[in-house]
C-alpha positions in Angstrom: 135.5 187.9 325.3 134.5 186.5 321.9 133.7 182.8 321.6 135.8 182.1 318.5 139.0 183.4 317.0 140.8 182.8 313.7 144.4 181.7 314.1 146.8 182.9 311.5 150.5 182.0 311.1 152.7 183.8 308.6 149.7 185.4 306.9 147.9 182.0 306.4 144.9 180.7 308.2 145.8 177.8 310.4 142.3 177.3 311.8 139.9 178.6 314.4 139.5 178.1 318.1 136.0 178.0 319.6 135.3 178.3 323.3 133.7 175.3 324.9 131.0 176.7 327.2 131.3 173.8 329.6 135.0 174.0 330.3 135.7 177.6 329.2 138.7 176.2 327.1 139.2 176.6 323.4 139.0 173.8 320.9 141.1 174.1 317.7 139.7 173.3 314.3 142.2 173.1 311.5 141.8 175.0 308.2 144.6 173.2 306.5 146.1 169.7 306.6 149.4 171.4 307.7 147.8 171.9 311.1 146.0 168.6 311.5 148.4 167.7 314.4 146.5 170.0 316.7 143.0 169.4 315.3 140.6 168.9 318.2 143.1 169.9 320.9 142.0 172.0 323.8 143.9 175.1 324.8 143.6 177.5 327.7 143.3 180.5 325.4 143.7 181.5 321.7 147.3 182.6 322.2 148.2 179.1 323.4 146.7 177.6 320.2 148.6 180.2 318.1 151.9 179.2 319.7 151.2 175.5 319.0 150.4 176.4 315.3 153.7 178.4 315.1 155.6 175.4 316.4 154.1 173.3 313.7 155.2 175.7 311.0 158.7 176.1 312.5 159.5 172.5 313.2 157.0 170.5 311.1 155.7 168.8 314.2 155.1 169.5 317.8 158.0 168.9 320.2 157.5 165.7 322.4 156.1 167.4 325.5 153.1 167.0 327.8 150.2 168.9 326.3 149.9 171.2 329.3 153.2 172.9 328.3 151.2 174.6 325.6 149.1 176.4 328.1 149.9 179.9 329.2 151.4 180.0 332.7 149.0 181.2 335.4 145.9 180.8 333.1 143.9 179.9 336.2 143.5 176.2 335.3 144.2 173.5 338.0 146.8 171.1 336.8 147.8 167.8 338.3 150.2 165.4 336.7 
């Protein structure tokens, strides 16, 4: 599996995600100020980051939820709240 992916939404580059070798999670780096709300966030996989970017485009902000709701179910990560 590659260590970095470009995230695009509606044909525009939202940013990139890069795998953290220590946690095996993906960190998001914004390519546009439109996606600064998720700058530096960690995601379980690139698809989770893409979903968050799509929410920003659709709603202008992220819904008020706990960050783990952006993770794909059964991604193999232990979660305790």
